[in-house]
C-alpha positions as CSV (number, residue, x, y, z in Angstrom):
1,X,61.6,-22.5,39.8
2,X,58.8,-24.3,41.3
3,X,57.0,-21.0,41.1
4,X,57.2,-20.1,38.1
5,X,56.1,-23.4,36.8
6,X,52.8,-23.0,38.6
7,X,51.8,-19.5,37.7
8,X,53.1,-20.4,34.0
9,X,49.3,-21.8,33.0
10,X,48.0,-19.4,35.5
11,X,49.1,-16.8,33.1
12,X,48.3,-18.9,29.7
13,X,45.3,-18.6,30.7
14,X,45.0,-15.4,31.2
15,X,46.4,-14.9,28.0
16,X,43.6,-17.4,26.4
17,X,40.7,-15.3,28.4
18,X,42.1,-11.6,27.3
19,X,41.9,-13.2,23.4
20,X,38.6,-14.6,23.9
21,X,37.2,-11.2,25.5
22,X,38.9,-9.3,22.8
23,X,37.6,-11.9,19.8
24,X,35.4,-9.9,17.3
25,X,34.0,-13.4,15.8
26,X,33.0,-11.4,12.5
27,X,30.8,-12.7,10.0
28,X,31.1,-10.3,7.2
29,X,34.6,-11.9,6.4
30,X,35.3,-11.2,2.5
31,X,38.8,-12.8,1.7
32,X,41.1,-11.6,-1.2
33,X,40.6,-14.2,-3.6
34,X,37.0,-14.0,-2.5
35,X,34.7,-14.6,-6.0
36,X,33.6,-11.9,-7.5
37,X,29.5,-12.2,-6.2
38,X,30.7,-12.7,-2.6
39,X,31.2,-9.0,-2.1
40,X,29.1,-7.2,0.2
41,X,26.1,-5.0,-2.4
42,X,25.6,-1.3,-2.0
43,X,23.0,-1.7,0.4
44,X,22.5,-1.2,4.2
45,X,21.9,-3.8,6.2
46,X,19.8,-3.4,9.2
47,X,18.3,-7.0,11.2
48,X,15.7,-7.2,13.7
49,X,13.8,-9.8,15.7
50,X,10.2,-11.1,15.6
51,X,8.6,-13.4,17.6
52,X,5.5,-15.7,15.7
53,X,3.4,-18.7,17.2
54,X,1.5,-21.4,15.1
55,X,-1.3,-22.2,17.0
56,X,-2.9,-25.3,17.2
57,X,-0.2,-27.9,16.0
58,X,0.7,-31.3,16.8
59,X,2.8,-31.3,20.2
60,X,4.9,-34.1,18.7
61,X,7.0,-34.3,22.3
62,X,3.4,-35.0,24.3
63,X,3.3,-38.2,22.2
64,X,4.5,-41.5,23.7
65,X,5.8,-43.6,20.9
66,X,5.4,-47.0,23.1
67,X,2.3,-46.3,24.1
68,X,-0.7,-47.2,22.1
69,X,-1.8,-44.8,19.3
70,X,-3.9,-41.5,21.3
71,X,-7.0,-41.4,19.7
72,X,-6.6,-37.4,19.0
73,X,-3.0,-36.2,19.2
74,X,-1.8,-33.9,21.9
75,X,-2.5,-30.3,20.3
76,X,-0.3,-27.1,21.3
77,X,0.5,-23.0,20.2
78,X,4.5,-23.7,18.4
79,X,6.8,-20.4,19.1
80,X,8.9,-19.7,16.4
81,X,11.3,-16.9,16.9
82,X,12.7,-15.3,13.4
83,X,15.8,-12.9,12.7
84,X,15.0,-10.6,9.7
85,X,17.6,-9.3,7.7
86,X,16.6,-6.2,5.3
87,X,18.0,-3.7,3.4
88,X,17.9,-0.6,5.3
89,X,17.1,3.0,4.8
90,X,20.2,5.0,3.7
91,X,21.9,7.0,6.9
92,X,20.4,4.7,9.2
93,X,22.1,3.5,12.1
94,X,22.2,1.0,14.9
95,X,23.9,-1.7,16.9
96,X,26.2,-4.0,14.4
97,X,26.8,-6.9,17.3
98,X,24.7,-10.6,17.2
99,X,24.0,-12.2,20.3
100,X,23.5,-16.2,19.8
101,X,24.4,-19.0,21.2
102,X,27.2,-21.9,20.9
103,X,26.7,-25.8,19.7
104,X,27.0,-26.5,23.8
105,X,23.7,-24.7,24.1
106,X,25.1,-22.4,26.9
107,X,27.5,-20.1,25.6
108,X,26.6,-16.8,24.8
109,X,28.8,-15.0,22.1
110,X,28.6,-11.9,20.4
111,X,28.8,-12.1,16.7
112,X,29.9,-9.0,14.5
113,X,28.6,-8.2,11.6
114,X,27.4,-5.1,8.9
115,X,23.4,-5.4,9.9
116,X,22.0,-2.5,12.4
117,X,20.0,-3.3,15.2
118,X,15.9,-2.0,14.1
119,X,17.6,-0.1,11.7
120,X,14.5,2.3,9.9
121,X,13.9,-0.5,7.0
122,X,14.3,1.5,2.8
123,X,11.4,2.6,0.8
124,X,12.2,1.0,-2.2
125,X,10.5,1.8,-5.5
126,X,9.8,-1.8,-5.8
127,X,9.9,-4.7,-3.5
128,X,12.3,-6.7,-3.0
129,X,12.3,-10.5,-3.2
130,X,11.7,-12.9,-0.1
131,X,14.2,-15.5,1.3
132,X,13.5,-18.1,4.0
133,X,16.6,-19.6,5.9
134,X,16.3,-22.8,7.8
135,X,19.1,-24.0,9.9
136,X,20.4,-27.4,11.0
137,X,19.4,-29.9,13.6
138,X,20.8,-28.6,16.2
139,X,21.0,-25.2,14.9
140,X,19.8,-21.5,15.2
141,X,18.7,-18.2,13.4
142,X,22.4,-17.2,13.6
143,X,24.3,-20.0,12.0
144,X,24.0,-18.5,8.4
145,X,23.9,-15.3,9.4
146,X,26.8,-14.7,7.5
147,X,24.7,-15.4,4.0
148,X,21.8,-13.3,5.3
149,X,23.6,-10.4,5.7
150,X,25.3,-10.8,2.4
151,X,22.3,-11.1,0.4
152,X,20.0,-8.5,1.8
153,X,22.8,-6.2,1.0
154,X,22.5,-7.0,-2.7
155,X,18.5,-6.7,-2.5
156,X,16.6,-9.0,-0.3
157,X,14.5,-9.4,2.5
158,X,15.9,-12.6,4.7
159,X,13.6,-14.4,7.3
160,X,15.9,-16.7,9.3
161,X,14.0,-19.3,11.4
162,X,14.7,-20.7,15.0
163,X,13.0,-24.0,14.8
164,X,11.6,-25.0,18.1
165,X,12.6,-28.5,19.3
166,X,15.4,-28.0,17.1
167,X,18.0,-25.7,18.5
168,X,21.0,-25.5,20.9
169,X,18.7,-24.4,23.8
170,X,15.7,-26.5,22.7
171,X,16.7,-29.5,20.8
172,X,14.5,-32.5,21.6
173,X,13.1,-35.5,20.1
174,X,13.8,-35.7,16.2
175,X,10.5,-36.7,14.8
176,X,9.5,-32.5,15.8
177,X,12.0,-32.1,13.0
178,X,11.3,-34.3,10.9
179,X,7.3,-33.2,11.1
180,X,7.7,-29.7,11.3
181,X,10.3,-28.7,9.8
182,X,8.7,-27.9,6.2
183,X,5.4,-26.6,8.7
184,X,7.5,-24.0,9.9
185,X,9.0,-22.8,7.1
186,X,5.7,-22.1,5.4
187,X,4.0,-21.0,8.2
188,X,7.1,-18.0,7.9
189,X,6.1,-17.8,4.7
190,X,2.2,-17.3,5.4
191,X,3.3,-14.6,8.9
192,X,5.7,-13.0,6.4
193,X,3.4,-11.9,3.7
194,X,1.1,-10.9,6.0
195,X,3.6,-8.4,7.2
196,X,4.6,-7.2,3.8
197,X,1.0,-7.0,2.7
198,X,-1.0,-3.5,2.5
199,X,-1.6,-2.4,6.4
200,X,1.3,-4.7,7.6
201,X,4.4,-3.5,9.7
202,X,6.8,-3.8,5.8
203,X,4.1,-2.9,3.7
204,X,6.1,-2.3,0.1
205,X,9.8,-3.7,1.3
206,X,9.5,-7.2,0.2
207,X,7.3,-9.1,-2.1
208,X,6.0,-12.9,-0.3
209,X,4.9,-13.6,-4.0
210,X,8.4,-14.1,-5.1
211,X,10.4,-16.3,-3.1
212,X,13.7,-18.2,-2.2
213,X,14.1,-20.9,0.4
214,X,17.3,-21.7,2.1
215,X,18.0,-25.1,4.0
216,X,20.8,-26.4,5.8
217,X,21.4,-30.2,6.7
218,X,18.0,-31.0,8.3
219,X,16.6,-27.1,7.1
220,X,18.0,-28.4,3.2
221,X,15.2,-31.5,4.6
222,X,13.0,-29.4,4.5
223,X,13.1,-27.4,1.7
224,X,13.4,-30.6,-0.5
225,X,9.6,-31.6,1.4
226,X,8.2,-28.1,0.9
227,X,9.8,-27.7,-3.3
228,X,7.6,-31.2,-3.2
229,X,9.7,-34.2,-2.3
230,X,7.0,-36.7,-0.8
231,X,8.9,-38.9,2.0
232,X,8.8,-42.4,1.5
233,X,5.9,-45.0,3.3
234,X,8.9,-46.6,4.8
235,X,10.1,-43.5,6.5
236,X,6.9,-43.1,8.1
237,X,7.1,-45.6,9.8
238,X,10.9,-45.2,11.3
239,X,10.3,-46.1,15.4
240,X,13.1,-43.5,15.8
241,X,11.1,-41.0,13.4
242,X,7.5,-39.2,13.9
243,X,5.5,-41.2,16.5
244,X,2.7,-42.9,15.5
245,X,2.9,-42.3,11.8
246,X,2.6,-38.5,12.4
247,X,5.2,-38.1,9.3
248,X,2.7,-39.7,6.8
249,X,1.3,-35.9,6.0
250,X,4.6,-35.5,3.8
251,X,4.5,-38.4,2.3
252,X,4.1,-38.8,-1.3
253,X,1.0,-38.9,-2.8
254,X,-0.7,-38.2,0.0
255,X,-3.0,-35.7,-0.2
256,X,-1.6,-33.7,2.6
257,X,1.7,-33.5,0.9
258,X,0.2,-32.5,-2.6
259,X,-1.5,-30.1,-0.7
260,X,1.9,-28.5,1.3
261,X,3.7,-27.0,-2.1
262,X,3.7,-23.2,-1.9
263,X,3.9,-20.9,-5.5
264,X,4.8,-18.5,-3.9
265,X,8.6,-20.1,-3.4
266,X,9.8,-20.1,-6.4
267,X,13.4,-21.8,-6.1
268,X,15.3,-23.4,-3.0
269,X,19.4,-24.1,-2.1
270,X,19.7,-26.8,0.1
271,X,23.3,-26.9,1.6
272,X,24.2,-30.6,3.0
273,X,20.4,-31.7,2.7
274,X,19.6,-34.6,5.2
275,X,17.3,-37.6,4.8
276,X,18.6,-39.6,1.0
277,X,21.0,-41.1,2.9
278,X,18.9,-42.8,5.2
279,X,15.7,-43.8,2.8
280,X,13.7,-40.8,3.0
281,X,13.1,-40.4,-0.7
282,X,13.1,-42.0,-4.2
283,X,13.0,-41.1,-7.6
284,X,9.2,-41.3,-6.9
285,X,8.8,-38.8,-4.1
286,X,11.4,-36.5,-5.7
287,X,10.0,-36.4,-8.8
288,X,7.5,-34.0,-7.2
289,X,9.9,-31.5,-6.5
290,X,8.3,-28.8,-9.2
291,X,11.2,-25.6,-8.6
292,X,14.5,-25.4,-9.0
293,X,17.4,-26.1,-6.6
294,X,20.6,-25.9,-6.4
295,X,22.3,-28.5,-3.5
296,X,25.4,-27.6,-2.2
297,X,27.5,-30.6,-0.8
298,X,30.8,-31.6,0.1
299,X,31.8,-34.8,-1.2
300,X,33.1,-36.2,2.1
301,X,30.1,-35.6,3.6
302,X,30.2,-38.4,6.8
303,X,26.4,-37.0,7.9
304,X,24.1,-36.8,5.3
305,X,26.8,-39.1,2.6
306,X,27.6,-37.7,-0.8
307,X,27.6,-40.6,-3.8
308,X,24.7,-42.2,-1.6
309,X,23.1,-39.0,0.3
310,X,23.0,-35.4,-1.6
311,X,24.4,-36.5,-4.9
312,X,22.1,-39.1,-5.3
313,X,19.2,-36.7,-4.5
314,X,20.4,-34.3,-6.7
315,X,20.3,-37.1,-9.7
316,X,16.9,-38.6,-9.0
317,X,15.3,-35.2,-8.3
318,X,12.5,-34.2,-11.4
319,X,13.2,-33.0,-14.5
320,X,14.3,-29.6,-13.5
321,X,17.7,-27.8,-14.1
322,X,18.8,-28.8,-10.9
323,X,22.0,-27.5,-9.9
324,X,25.1,-29.2,-7.9
325,X,28.1,-27.8,-6.4
326,X,30.5,-29.7,-5.1
327,X,33.6,-28.8,-2.6
328,X,36.2,-31.8,-3.6
329,X,36.9,-33.3,0.3
330,X,34.9,-30.8,2.1
331,X,32.4,-32.0,4.9
332,X,29.3,-31.8,6.1
333,X,29.7,-28.2,6.8
334,X,30.8,-26.7,3.6
335,X,29.6,-23.6,3.0
336,X,26.5,-23.2,5.5
337,X,28.0,-22.4,8.9
338,X,29.5,-19.4,9.7
339,X,33.3,-19.3,10.6
340,X,33.7,-20.6,14.4
341,X,33.6,-18.2,17.2
342,X,36.9,-18.2,19.6
343,X,34.7,-19.6,21.9
344,X,34.0,-22.5,20.3
345,X,37.2,-24.0,20.3
346,X,37.3,-26.2,23.0
347,X,36.0,-29.8,24.5
348,X,33.2,-30.3,25.9
349,X,32.8,-33.2,27.9
350,X,29.1,-33.7,28.3
351,X,28.8,-33.2,24.6
352,X,31.9,-35.2,23.9
353,X,33.4,-33.2,21.1
354,X,35.4,-29.9,20.4
355,X,32.4,-27.3,20.1
356,X,34.8,-26.0,17.3
357,X,33.8,-29.3,15.2
358,X,30.2,-27.8,14.6
359,X,31.5,-24.9,12.1
360,X,34.7,-26.1,10.9
361,X,35.8,-28.6,8.4
362,X,39.2,-30.6,8.5
363,X,40.1,-29.2,4.4
364,X,38.6,-26.2,3.6
365,X,38.9,-22.3,5.1
366,X,35.2,-21.6,6.2
367,X,35.6,-18.0,5.9
368,X,36.4,-19.7,1.9
369,X,33.6,-22.0,1.5
370,X,31.2,-19.1,2.9
371,X,32.8,-16.5,-0.1
372,X,32.0,-19.1,-2.6
373,X,28.5,-20.0,-1.2
374,X,28.1,-16.1,-1.1
375,X,29.1,-16.2,-4.8
376,X,27.1,-19.3,-6.2
377,X,24.1,-18.2,-4.1
378,X,24.1,-14.8,-5.6
379,X,24.2,-16.0,-8.7
380,X,21.1,-18.3,-8.9
381,X,18.7,-16.0,-6.5
382,X,19.3,-13.2,-8.8
383,X,18.8,-15.2,-12.1
384,X,15.9,-17.3,-10.2
385,X,14.1,-14.1,-8.1
386,X,15.1,-10.9,-9.8
387,X,15.2,-12.2,-13.8
388,X,18.6,-11.2,-14.3
389,X,19.5,-12.8,-17.0
390,X,23.6,-11.2,-17.3
391,X,24.0,-13.9,-13.7
392,X,23.4,-17.0,-16.1
393,X,26.9,-16.6,-17.3
394,X,28.5,-16.8,-13.6
395,X,26.5,-20.0,-13.7
396,X,27.6,-21.5,-17.3
397,X,31.2,-23.2,-16.4
398,X,33.4,-26.2,-17.0
399,X,32.1,-29.1,-14.8
400,X,35.6,-28.9,-13.1
401,X,36.8,-25.7,-11.8
402,X,40.2,-27.4,-11.8
403,X,39.8,-27.9,-15.6
404,X,39.0,-24.1,-16.4
405,X,42.0,-22.4,-18.6
406,X,42.4,-19.3,-18.2
407,X,43.8,-17.3,-21.5
408,X,43.3,-13.6,-22.0
409,X,44.3,-11.1,-24.2
410,X,46.5,-8.2,-22.9
411,X,43.5,-5.7,-22.8
412,X,41.7,-8.1,-20.6
413,X,39.4,-9.7,-23.2
414,X,39.0,-13.6,-23.1
415,X,40.5,-15.5,-25.6
416,X,38.2,-18.3,-26.9
417,X,39.8,-21.0,-25.5
418,X,39.1,-19.2,-21.7
419,X,37.0,-21.4,-19.4
420,X,37.6,-20.1,-16.2
421,X,34.9,-19.6,-13.9
422,X,33.4,-16.6,-14.3
423,X,34.1,-14.2,-11.2
424,X,37.3,-16.2,-10.2
425,X,40.2,-14.6,-10.0
426,X,43.4,-16.0,-12.0
427,X,44.6,-19.2,-9.5
428,X,41.6,-19.2,-7.2
429,X,38.7,-21.7,-8.8
430,X,40.0,-24.6,-7.2
431,X,39.0,-28.0,-5.6
432,X,35.4,-27.1,-7.2
433,X,32.6,-28.5,-9.2
434,X,29.4,-27.5,-10.8
435,X,26.9,-29.5,-12.6
436,X,23.5,-28.9,-13.8
437,X,21.1,-31.7,-14.1
438,X,19.8,-32.1,-18.0
439,X,16.6,-31.3,-18.6
440,X,15.1,-34.2,-21.2
């Protein structure tokens, strides 16, 4: 009996280890109830890693906030790793495994998707739009990989950034993220533009003049700034923020921030953007947003907050048709992070939490949230970057999905009182709200 008691935990451990080793960690899950536009497109997808260096940037980590302000700021060459998803040539092949670190910063896992490593790129008749993806703090370039390869299959080239000092393995002083996030986004845009221009490595593949930006949490913070939302004077002076006023380059009304927005970026999507909850913006600064944005949030976001966070940001944004998609009772992870890898389900004593919490939601199934986000982001980008007028009908919805009425004729055509959310099968449009800011 004692022998059995002693060996049972060992057998359990072996069983769990075997399960972990066999885990596929799929990022391309399409649930039976996924909305219509979540489905992958017809194009095969490739993925490759790019290395970039932004020269002569302020080295935030080398500045001592407690010491007097230096006469000259320390500078360095800032490295950035970028993962690029793109439509691949028909018949292309390659490994479909991604290698990524978990939130603990030490465990490397395999992710399985559809994108083929270093596959030959397509040769399109017309260049695809470009989309930039910017992760949270901390995060990495694979956190939204499910969305990246999904939209790439529909005719987009996606560049997802590893933000130095802000990844799971490089997480450092928060001030670096505050100052550098938008600078990183625009530097990567410029580098991608060079590579997509005539004579570049990807000439003809994408058009950097027609770019969208997707950001999650601190990536959403950066997207708001990049879109023209200048920060407050008070936030520039936060002692825990950018040291010695370095965030002042993004202050509303400053010459540096006026010059920041790039006309090549036509629209942005911000998942749970952080900052309104801590006073980084006010109506005056948000009036500077010059492109239509879609905000995506959970109504129970306890990081960026909702009523006094993302929703307040949307309400105070500029006089453009900005949209707000809300996952009712969803938290900060609503829509953005990939499904939690099997290896993340453990309590990390150093971090003080179960690593899987970084990816999951207490209420919503992650794959379900991802499918909904894929649907709405596809409709939004197709309308804004491809000029696809047919996608507008997927965004003309009754405010509450629960209030939609399913009323169809026997031949499958809608009756006059049919108001169910377009693209959602009967019984599947639940727990969501979609609002568009009125333009005066």
